[in-house]
C-alpha positions as CSV (number, residue, x, y, z in Angstrom):
1,M,105.6,127.9,107.3
2,G,105.6,125.6,110.1
3,C,107.2,122.2,110.2
4,V,106.4,118.7,111.4
5,H,108.9,116.0,112.5
6,R,108.4,112.3,110.7
7,T,110.9,109.2,110.9
8,A,112.2,107.1,108.5
9,R,114.0,103.6,109.2
10,V,117.3,102.8,107.9
11,R,118.9,99.4,108.2
12,L,122.2,99.5,109.1
13,R,125.5,97.7,107.4
14,V,128.0,96.9,109.9
15,T,131.1,94.1,110.6
16,R,130.7,91.7,113.2
17,G,133.1,94.3,115.8
18,Q,130.6,97.0,114.7
19,A,127.8,94.8,115.6
20,R,128.9,93.5,118.6
21,R,129.5,96.9,119.8
22,C,126.1,98.5,119.1
23,F,124.7,95.7,120.8
24,G,126.4,96.8,123.7
25,L,125.2,99.6,123.4
26,L,121.7,98.8,123.5
27,R,122.1,96.1,126.3
28,A,124.3,99.1,128.5
29,A,120.5,101.2,127.8
30,G,118.8,98.4,129.3
31,D,120.7,98.0,132.2
32,V,120.0,101.9,132.8
33,W,116.1,101.5,132.7
34,A,116.3,98.2,134.7
35,A,118.1,100.4,137.5
36,L,116.1,103.4,137.5
37,I,112.9,100.9,137.8
38,E,114.9,99.3,141.0
39,V,116.0,102.4,142.4
40,N,112.2,103.6,142.3
41,R,111.6,100.8,144.2
42,A,113.6,100.6,146.8
43,R,112.5,104.5,147.4
44,F,109.0,103.1,147.5
45,G,109.7,99.9,149.8
46,R,110.4,103.0,152.1
47,G,108.2,105.2,151.9
48,A,110.3,108.3,150.2
49,R,108.9,110.2,146.8
50,P,110.3,108.4,143.7
51,I,112.6,110.3,141.3
52,A,110.5,111.3,138.3
53,N,112.0,114.9,137.0
54,Y,114.3,114.6,134.7
55,Q,116.7,117.0,136.2
56,E,117.2,114.9,139.4
57,W,117.5,111.6,137.2
58,C,120.8,113.7,135.7
59,R,122.0,115.2,138.9
60,E,121.7,111.6,140.1
61,I,123.8,109.6,137.2
62,A,126.7,111.8,137.6
63,G,129.7,110.4,136.9
64,V,128.2,106.9,136.8
65,S,128.9,105.0,133.4
66,V,127.7,102.1,131.9
67,G,130.2,100.1,129.5
68,E,130.6,102.4,126.3
69,L,127.4,104.4,126.8
70,S,127.8,108.0,126.8
71,V,126.3,110.5,128.7
72,T,123.6,111.9,125.9
73,G,122.9,107.8,125.7
74,M,122.2,107.5,129.5
75,R,120.0,111.2,129.5
76,S,117.3,109.8,126.4
77,V,117.0,106.7,128.6
78,L,116.4,109.0,131.3
79,R,114.0,111.4,129.6
80,R,112.0,108.2,128.1
81,Y,111.6,107.2,131.6
82,S,110.6,110.5,133.0
83,D,108.1,111.0,130.3
84,G,106.2,107.7,130.6
85,F,106.1,108.3,134.4
86,F,104.6,112.3,134.4
87,E,102.1,110.1,131.3
88,T,101.2,107.5,133.4
89,A,100.5,110.1,136.3
90,K,98.3,112.0,134.4
91,R,96.1,109.6,132.9
92,K,95.5,108.3,136.2
93,R,94.4,111.3,137.7
94,R,91.8,111.5,134.4
95,G,90.7,107.9,136.2
96,E,92.2,105.9,132.8
97,R,93.6,102.8,133.0
98,A,97.8,102.9,132.7
99,R,101.1,101.3,134.2
100,Y,104.4,103.3,135.8
101,P,107.1,102.2,133.4
102,R,108.3,98.5,134.1
103,R,111.3,96.6,133.7
104,K,111.2,95.8,129.0
105,R,113.6,93.6,127.3
106,A,117.3,93.6,127.6
107,L,118.0,95.7,124.2
108,F,116.9,99.3,124.8
109,P,116.4,101.8,122.6
110,I,119.5,105.1,122.4
111,R,118.8,108.5,120.5
112,W,121.6,110.5,119.9
113,Y,120.1,114.5,119.3
114,Q,121.4,117.1,117.1
115,G,125.4,118.2,117.8
116,T,125.9,115.0,119.3
117,F,126.2,112.9,116.2
118,I,127.9,112.8,112.9
119,L,126.2,112.4,109.6
120,D,128.6,112.0,106.8
121,G,126.6,111.0,103.3
122,S,125.7,107.4,103.9
123,R,128.0,106.9,107.2
124,V,127.0,108.1,110.9
125,R,129.2,108.2,114.0
126,L,127.4,107.6,117.1
127,S,128.9,109.3,120.8
128,V,130.2,106.9,122.7
129,A,131.8,106.8,126.4
130,K,135.1,109.5,126.9
131,G,138.0,107.4,125.7
132,R,136.6,104.5,123.8
133,P,137.2,104.4,120.1
134,E,135.0,106.1,117.8
135,L,131.8,104.4,116.6
136,W,131.1,104.4,112.6
137,V,128.1,102.5,111.2
138,R,127.5,102.4,107.6
139,L,123.5,103.3,106.4
140,A,121.8,100.7,103.6
141,R,119.9,103.5,101.7
142,P,120.5,106.9,101.7
143,V,118.6,109.4,104.2
144,P,115.4,109.9,102.7
145,Y,115.5,113.8,104.2
146,P,117.9,116.8,103.9
147,I,121.2,116.4,106.2
148,E,119.9,119.9,107.7
149,Q,116.9,118.7,108.6
150,V,117.8,116.0,110.4
151,R,117.1,116.2,114.2
152,S,118.0,113.4,115.8
153,V,118.8,109.6,115.5
154,T,117.8,106.4,117.1
155,L,119.4,103.1,117.6
156,V,117.0,100.0,117.7
157,A,117.4,96.3,117.1
158,E,114.4,94.6,115.6
159,A,114.5,90.5,115.3
160,G,118.2,90.5,115.9
161,R,118.7,93.3,113.0
162,L,120.2,96.8,113.6
163,Y,118.1,99.6,112.4
164,L,118.9,103.7,112.6
165,D,115.4,106.0,113.2
166,V,116.0,109.2,111.7
167,T,114.1,112.0,112.6
168,A,113.8,115.1,110.3
169,A,111.9,118.5,110.4
170,V,109.9,118.9,107.5
171,P,108.4,121.7,106.3
172,V,104.8,121.8,105.8
173,A,103.7,121.8,101.5
174,D,101.5,125.0,100.7
175,H,99.1,123.4,97.5
176,G,96.5,126.3,97.8
177,L,93.9,124.1,99.4
178,D,90.8,125.0,100.5
179,P,89.6,124.3,104.3
180,G,86.1,124.2,103.3
181,R,87.0,121.8,100.9
182,V,85.6,118.3,102.8
183,A,86.1,114.4,101.9
184,G,85.1,112.1,104.1
185,V,87.5,108.8,104.4
186,D,86.2,105.7,105.5
187,V,88.7,103.1,107.4
188,G,88.1,99.4,106.8
189,I,89.4,95.7,106.9
190,I,88.6,94.6,103.6
191,H,89.6,97.9,101.7
192,P,92.2,100.3,104.0
193,L,91.1,103.3,102.8
194,A,87.6,104.6,100.7
195,L,87.5,108.7,100.0
196,A,84.6,110.6,99.0
197,S,84.4,114.2,97.8
198,E,81.7,115.8,96.2
199,D,81.2,113.9,93.0
200,E,84.3,112.1,93.0
201,A,85.0,109.3,95.3
202,L,88.4,106.5,95.6
203,V,88.4,103.3,97.1
204,I,91.8,101.5,97.5
205,S,91.6,98.1,97.8
206,G,93.3,95.9,100.5
207,R,93.4,92.6,98.3
208,A,97.2,92.5,98.4
209,I,97.3,93.1,102.1
210,R,94.8,90.4,103.0
211,A,96.8,88.0,100.5
212,E,99.7,89.0,102.8
213,E,97.9,88.4,105.7
214,R,96.2,84.5,104.7
215,L,100.2,83.8,103.4
216,H,101.6,84.4,106.7
217,L,98.7,82.5,108.7
218,A,99.3,79.8,106.4
219,D,103.1,79.8,107.0
220,T,103.3,79.8,110.1
221,K,101.0,77.1,110.2
222,A,102.8,75.1,108.0
223,R,106.3,75.9,110.1
224,Q,104.9,75.0,113.3
225,H,103.6,71.8,111.7
226,K,106.9,71.1,110.2
227,T,109.1,71.9,112.8
228,A,106.6,70.2,116.0
229,S,109.0,67.2,116.4
230,K,112.2,69.6,116.6
231,A,110.9,72.0,119.4
232,P,112.4,72.2,122.4
233,R,110.8,70.6,125.4
234,R,109.6,72.0,128.9
235,G,112.3,72.8,130.3
236,Q,114.9,73.4,127.5
237,A,113.7,77.1,127.0
238,G,117.4,78.2,126.8
239,S,119.0,75.4,124.6
240,R,120.5,76.4,121.3
241,R,118.0,75.1,119.4
242,W,115.0,77.1,120.8
243,R,117.0,80.3,120.3
244,K,117.6,79.2,116.6
245,R,113.8,78.9,116.5
246,R,112.5,81.8,118.1
247,A,115.1,84.3,116.2
248,K,113.7,83.1,112.5
249,Q,110.1,83.5,114.4
250,R,111.1,86.7,115.1
251,R,112.7,87.6,111.4
252,V,109.4,86.3,110.0
253,E,107.3,88.0,111.7
254,A,108.9,91.5,111.6
255,R,109.1,91.1,107.5
256,H,105.7,90.2,107.4
257,R,105.3,93.2,109.5
258,R,107.1,95.5,107.2
259,R,105.0,94.4,104.5
260,V,101.9,95.4,105.9
261,H,103.4,98.9,107.1
262,L,104.7,99.4,103.6
263,A,101.2,98.8,102.2
264,H,99.8,101.1,104.8
265,H,102.1,104.1,103.9
266,E,101.2,103.2,100.5
267,A,97.5,103.6,100.4
268,A,97.8,106.9,103.0
269,K,100.0,108.2,100.4
270,T,97.4,107.8,97.4
271,A,94.8,109.1,99.6
272,I,96.7,112.2,99.9
273,A,98.1,112.7,96.7
274,W,94.1,112.0,95.4
275,A,92.9,114.7,97.7
276,V,96.0,117.4,97.0
277,D,95.0,117.0,93.2
278,R,91.0,118.1,94.2
279,G,92.0,120.6,96.2
280,V,90.9,119.1,99.3
281,G,92.1,120.6,102.8
282,T,90.0,118.5,105.4
283,L,89.5,115.0,106.1
284,A,87.3,113.7,108.2
285,V,88.3,110.1,109.3
286,G,85.9,107.9,111.0
287,D,87.1,107.6,114.6
288,L,87.7,104.2,115.6
289,T,88.4,104.5,119.2
290,G,86.4,101.8,121.7
291,I,85.6,99.8,118.3
292,T,87.3,96.9,120.3
293,T,85.7,97.1,123.7
294,R,82.1,95.0,122.3
295,N,82.3,90.9,122.1
296,V,80.9,90.7,118.0
297,G,82.1,86.6,117.8
298,R,85.6,85.0,117.9
299,R,85.9,85.7,114.2
300,Q,85.3,89.3,114.1
301,N,86.9,90.3,117.4
302,L,89.8,88.7,116.0
303,R,89.8,90.3,112.7
304,L,89.7,93.5,114.7
305,R,92.4,93.2,116.8
306,Q,94.8,92.0,113.8
307,W,93.6,94.9,111.8
308,R,96.5,96.9,112.7
309,R,94.1,100.4,112.1
310,T,96.4,102.9,114.6
311,H,99.1,102.3,112.1
312,L,97.1,102.9,109.2
313,V,95.2,106.2,110.9
314,G,98.4,107.4,112.1
315,A,100.3,106.9,108.3
316,L,97.4,108.6,107.1
317,V,97.3,111.8,109.7
318,D,100.9,112.1,109.2
319,K,100.8,112.7,105.6
320,A,98.3,114.8,105.3
321,Q,100.0,117.3,108.1
322,A,103.2,117.2,106.3
323,A,100.6,118.6,103.0
324,G,98.9,120.8,105.5
325,I,95.4,118.8,105.4
326,Q,93.1,119.5,108.2
327,V,92.3,115.9,110.2
328,R,88.7,116.1,112.0
329,L,87.5,112.7,114.0
330,I,84.5,111.7,113.4
331,D,82.1,109.4,115.1
332,E,81.2,106.5,111.8
333,R,79.0,104.3,113.8
334,G,76.2,103.5,111.4
335,T,77.3,105.3,108.6
336,S,77.7,102.4,106.4
337,S,74.0,101.2,107.5
338,T,72.3,104.8,106.7
339,C,71.6,105.8,103.2
340,P,72.9,109.0,102.0
341,A,70.5,109.7,99.4
342,C,67.3,109.5,101.7
343,A,69.1,108.8,105.3
344,A,67.2,105.6,105.6
345,R,68.7,102.9,108.1
346,V,69.6,99.7,105.9
347,R,70.8,96.3,107.1
348,A,73.5,96.1,104.1
349,S,75.2,92.8,103.4
350,G,78.3,92.7,101.4
351,R,80.2,95.4,99.7
352,N,77.4,96.3,97.7
353,F,75.0,98.8,99.4
354,A,71.3,99.0,97.7
355,C,68.8,101.3,100.0
356,T,65.1,99.5,99.9
357,S,63.2,103.1,100.3
358,C,64.7,105.3,97.6
359,G,67.0,102.3,95.4
360,Y,70.4,104.2,96.2
361,H,73.0,101.4,95.1
362,E,76.6,102.5,95.7
363,H,79.6,100.8,96.9
364,R,79.4,100.0,100.9
365,D,82.6,102.0,102.1
366,I,81.9,104.6,99.5
367,V,78.6,105.2,101.4
368,G,80.4,105.6,104.8
369,A,82.9,108.0,103.3
370,R,79.9,110.3,102.2
371,N,78.1,109.8,106.0
372,I,81.4,111.1,107.3
373,A,81.9,113.9,105.0
374,A,78.3,114.7,105.7
375,R,78.8,114.8,109.6
376,S,81.9,117.2,109.1
377,G,79.8,119.5,107.1
378,G,80.9,118.4,103.2
379,T,78.9,117.4,100.3
380,T,78.8,115.1,98.5
381,R,76.5,114.3,95.2
382,T,74.9,111.5,93.4
383,P,75.7,110.1,91.1
384,V,79.9,109.9,92.2
385,R,82.9,109.0,89.8
386,V,85.0,106.2,91.7
387,T,88.4,105.3,91.1
388,H,90.1,102.0,92.2
389,R,93.6,101.9,93.5
390,R,95.3,99.0,95.1
391,A,98.3,99.2,98.2
392,G,100.6,96.7,98.8
393,H,102.4,94.6,96.3
394,V,101.2,90.9,95.5
395,P,103.0,87.9,96.8
396,A,105.3,86.0,94.6
397,R,104.1,82.8,96.2
398,R,100.7,83.1,95.8
399,D,99.6,79.2,95.6
400,R,101.9,76.3,96.1
401,R,100.1,74.5,93.4
402,R,101.3,76.3,90.7
403,H,104.7,75.3,90.6
404,L,104.1,72.8,87.6
405,W,103.9,73.8,84.2
406,D,100.9,71.5,82.8
407,Q,97.2,71.3,81.3
408,R,95.7,71.3,85.3
409,R,96.9,74.7,85.7
410,S,96.4,78.0,84.7
411,R,99.4,80.3,85.1
412,P,102.0,81.0,87.7
413,A,102.3,83.6,90.9
414,P,102.9,87.0,90.1
415,G,106.4,87.6,89.6
416,R,107.6,84.0,88.3
417,P,107.5,84.1,84.4
418,P,106.9,81.2,82.6
419,P,110.3,78.9,81.7
420,R,111.3,79.4,78.2
421,G,109.4,76.6,75.8
422,S,106.5,76.3,78.2
423,R,103.5,74.7,76.7
424,S,101.5,75.9,79.7
425,P,97.7,76.8,78.9
426,A,99.3,80.7,80.4
427,N,101.9,80.6,77.3
428,P,100.6,78.9,74.4
429,P,103.0,78.5,71.8
430,Q,102.4,81.2,68.6
431,P,103.1,81.8,65.1
432,P,105.7,83.7,63.5
433,G,104.6,87.3,63.1
434,S,101.5,87.0,65.1
435,D,101.2,89.9,68.4
436,T,100.7,88.2,71.8
437,V,100.0,89.8,75.3
438,H,101.4,88.8,78.2
439,D,100.5,89.8,81.2
440,Q,103.4,91.1,83.7
441,P,103.8,90.7,87.6
442,H,101.6,94.0,88.2
443,G,99.4,94.2,85.6
444,H,100.6,96.0,82.8
445,P,100.2,94.3,79.4
446,T,103.2,94.3,77.3
447,R,102.5,93.6,73.4
448,I,105.4,92.0,72.0
449,T,105.7,91.6,68.0
450,Q,107.6,88.7,66.5
451,T,108.8,88.9,63.2
452,T,110.1,87.0,60.3
């Protein structure tokens, strides 16, 4: 049985002294990266051959000390530089556009491989330079993998917070799936994933993700409008006010990115569970390569670039590999505008597909998934049984006008129950002994019986 490598990001709970040491390690790694670039730049200037091999760099840094950074930490930076150098050269030989490693931000990730760190429950000891005190840090949540499967840990910083990326070798599950059973997967902006296999289909709604995107945009605009008069002027980019403003913006952006990524993982997990339950052994996924190369208008260009399609497809592929499902990339051009029953080209509008030749009606994303499955050798039938699921969590701040309770307001935002004794239309007073059904935050009704 094979295995796949998976990474989970865990936040660190550190004291002020531990945080200072961790950020010092990240800055030292950034100094090492900058030094590698400067050395090769100087060699280029005098016509010498640049150093790209990992072993050569290890000999170059022998005996060098940079802050509290250990030899293992420095070698992780060397490994990443060498891999980036050779990958760029390979792409240039293929005629693709690529850039050699360049200077990055001051904080650079550090990786410790198996045997150079100690994982003891919720505590991790990271190796530092000889003669320095031991560095133990505490995890905010347990590691989701068994300790014997953990292969490496990586210290990273995002929006001023410290995280540890834990990488483990996870064995591939054996569900007894049939590789000849194919399901088509249509990746979209409105609905993240739509799957179709034989006589069943699944549509994962992206309404919660779109709500998060819209509210994040509205919050950003409101924040910029409110702080416009307090924003630093030109020439004050290094002021304390500027740094605090930028730090808050980074935290908000990071929180929004985490929410969207979590919704993508939920959608991919739902899709893989659906495929496993139906014995699907192959997923034919629409290939999105080059989708942003064409000019399709200002608004659509912006939507395509804010889609985060790479992360969504990556999450789906990772979970498929862990479940033992094969993934094929299929050209999806024209799949959403071709009738799966009579192969007629239809100019579809909206989310419903209606063929003018044979009268076939279906959800547009399911039509795309069926055509993708057919191009990969799968079979689908009409009509199909459609299951709808939702990915992500509905934001609790859905409408800022609904914080008042009167006859003009309908109901509060999800996650915020009505105040006790409220006489709003969403919570009218009930006589004793009557049954009342209240909508819970996630749409699960609960029957409450009042007795006298």
